[in-house]
C-alpha positions as CSV (number, residue, x, y, z in Angstrom):
1,M,131.2,-41.9,167.1
2,K,130.5,-38.1,166.8
3,K,130.5,-38.5,163.0
4,M,127.9,-41.3,163.2
5,K,125.7,-39.1,165.3
6,H,125.9,-36.2,162.8
7,T,125.1,-38.6,159.9
8,F,122.2,-40.1,161.9
9,V,120.8,-36.6,162.7
10,L,121.2,-35.4,159.1
11,G,119.4,-38.6,157.9
12,M,116.6,-38.1,160.4
13,L,116.2,-34.4,159.4
14,S,116.1,-35.4,155.7
15,L,113.5,-38.0,156.4
16,S,111.5,-35.6,158.4
17,F,111.7,-33.0,155.6
18,V,110.5,-35.6,153.0
19,L,107.6,-36.7,155.3
20,M,106.6,-33.1,155.9
21,L,106.5,-32.4,152.2
22,S,104.5,-35.5,151.5
23,C,102.0,-34.7,154.2
24,K,101.7,-31.2,152.9
25,N,100.8,-32.5,149.5
26,E,98.2,-35.0,150.9
27,N,96.4,-32.1,152.6
28,K,95.9,-30.1,149.5
29,T,92.3,-29.7,148.5
30,Q,91.4,-31.6,145.3
31,V,89.6,-29.6,142.8
32,N,86.9,-31.5,141.0
33,T,87.4,-30.4,137.4
34,N,84.2,-32.2,136.3
35,T,82.0,-29.7,138.1
36,P,82.0,-26.4,136.2
37,T,82.1,-23.2,138.2
38,V,79.7,-20.4,137.6
39,E,82.3,-18.6,135.6
40,D,82.8,-21.8,133.5
41,M,79.1,-22.0,132.8
42,E,78.9,-18.3,131.8
43,N,81.8,-18.9,129.4
44,L,80.2,-22.0,128.0
45,S,76.9,-20.2,127.4
46,K,78.6,-17.6,125.3
47,Q,80.2,-20.2,122.9
48,D,78.5,-21.0,119.6
49,T,80.0,-24.5,119.6
50,I,80.6,-27.0,122.4
51,K,82.6,-30.2,122.0
52,I,81.8,-33.2,124.1
53,T,83.6,-36.5,124.3
54,L,81.6,-39.4,125.6
55,N,83.4,-42.6,126.3
56,S,81.9,-46.1,126.4
57,N,83.4,-49.5,127.3
58,D,83.0,-53.2,127.2
59,R,81.1,-53.1,130.6
60,M,78.2,-51.4,129.0
61,Q,78.9,-48.0,130.5
62,F,79.1,-44.4,129.4
63,D,81.6,-42.3,131.4
64,K,79.0,-39.6,131.9
65,S,75.4,-39.8,133.0
66,A,74.6,-36.2,132.3
67,L,75.6,-33.7,129.6
68,Q,75.0,-30.0,129.6
69,V,74.7,-27.6,126.7
70,F,72.9,-24.4,125.9
71,E,69.9,-23.8,123.6
72,G,71.0,-23.3,120.0
73,Q,74.6,-24.3,120.5
74,T,76.2,-26.4,117.8
75,V,77.1,-29.6,119.6
76,I,80.1,-31.7,118.3
77,L,79.8,-35.0,120.1
78,T,82.5,-37.6,119.8
79,L,81.6,-41.1,121.0
80,V,84.7,-43.2,121.8
81,H,84.5,-47.0,122.5
82,T,87.5,-47.7,124.8
83,G,86.8,-51.4,124.8
84,T,88.1,-54.2,122.6
85,M,85.0,-56.2,121.7
86,P,83.7,-56.0,118.1
87,V,80.6,-54.1,117.1
88,S,78.6,-57.3,116.7
89,A,79.1,-58.3,120.3
90,M,79.4,-54.9,122.1
91,G,78.4,-52.2,119.7
92,H,77.6,-48.7,121.1
93,N,76.0,-45.6,119.8
94,F,74.7,-42.3,121.2
95,V,71.0,-41.6,120.6
96,L,69.4,-38.4,121.8
97,L,65.6,-38.7,122.1
98,A,63.0,-36.1,121.6
99,K,61.3,-34.7,124.7
100,G,58.7,-37.0,126.2
101,T,60.0,-40.2,124.4
102,S,60.1,-43.2,126.7
103,V,63.5,-44.8,126.9
104,S,62.0,-48.3,127.4
105,E,59.5,-47.9,124.5
106,F,62.2,-46.6,122.2
107,A,64.6,-49.5,123.2
108,K,61.8,-52.0,122.2
109,E,61.4,-50.4,118.8
110,A,65.2,-50.3,118.3
111,L,65.3,-54.1,118.8
112,K,63.4,-54.4,115.5
113,A,65.9,-52.3,113.6
114,Q,68.9,-54.5,113.5
115,D,69.5,-53.8,109.8
116,N,69.6,-50.0,110.6
117,D,72.1,-50.1,113.5
118,Y,69.2,-50.4,116.0
119,I,67.8,-47.0,114.9
120,P,64.0,-47.2,114.1
121,E,63.2,-46.0,110.6
122,D,60.6,-43.6,112.0
123,G,62.9,-40.9,113.3
124,S,60.1,-38.7,114.7
125,N,61.4,-39.2,118.3
126,L,65.1,-38.7,117.5
127,I,67.1,-35.5,117.7
128,A,70.5,-36.9,116.9
129,Y,72.4,-40.3,116.8
130,T,75.8,-41.7,116.0
131,E,76.6,-44.8,114.0
132,L,77.2,-48.0,115.9
133,I,80.8,-48.6,116.8
134,G,82.9,-51.4,118.2
135,G,86.0,-51.5,120.5
136,G,88.8,-49.1,119.6
137,E,86.6,-47.0,117.3
138,S,85.1,-43.5,117.6
139,T,82.6,-41.5,115.7
140,T,81.6,-37.8,115.7
141,I,78.3,-36.1,115.0
142,T,77.3,-32.4,114.9
143,F,73.9,-31.1,115.7
144,Q,72.1,-28.1,117.1
145,A,71.1,-28.2,120.8
146,P,67.3,-28.3,121.0
147,E,65.1,-25.9,123.1
148,K,65.7,-25.7,126.8
149,G,64.8,-28.8,128.8
150,T,66.0,-32.2,129.8
151,Y,66.2,-35.0,127.3
152,D,67.2,-38.6,127.5
153,F,70.2,-40.2,125.7
154,L,71.0,-43.9,125.5
155,C,72.8,-46.6,123.6
156,S,70.2,-48.5,121.4
157,F,72.2,-51.8,121.1
158,P,70.0,-54.6,122.4
159,G,70.0,-54.7,126.2
160,H,72.3,-51.7,126.7
161,S,69.7,-49.0,127.4
162,S,69.1,-50.2,130.9
163,L,72.6,-49.2,131.9
164,M,73.8,-46.9,129.1
165,K,71.6,-43.9,129.5
166,G,71.7,-40.4,130.8
167,K,70.3,-36.9,130.8
168,F,71.0,-34.2,128.3
169,H,70.4,-30.9,129.9
170,V,69.8,-27.8,127.7
171,K,70.0,-24.5,129.6
């Protein structure tokens, strides 16, 4: 009987220890690695080149609604389509518009440019854009960040710009 009590007590102590450790881990503060610190921003501003990965999916979504760079930086942007649907059904691209360009007006013009991956021939309101890609594909472009300000980016595939858009902040 005494041996059973010791086994029970040891079992309860072990269980208590495991529970304490798991509670301790649950109370740890989660660091949001998506929000850069002041130090991160200072380091980024000193870099000549910044690499950005922007994911897209079959639900007509980009994984980021805001991107931040610094004036004059070389931007290497990789667009990844994490879905499985083909380009003809769920094609995605990244289009960075010039300041003051209306997203809705650009999207209307893009509809007319099916033969050019939904990029209008008159590129006067474009800063940069990727090719159109389908599920499982990726593409990379390199361009210089424009002057300070906030710019719009979107996917120009028909109907996508209402959901697939964001702000491109240049500091």
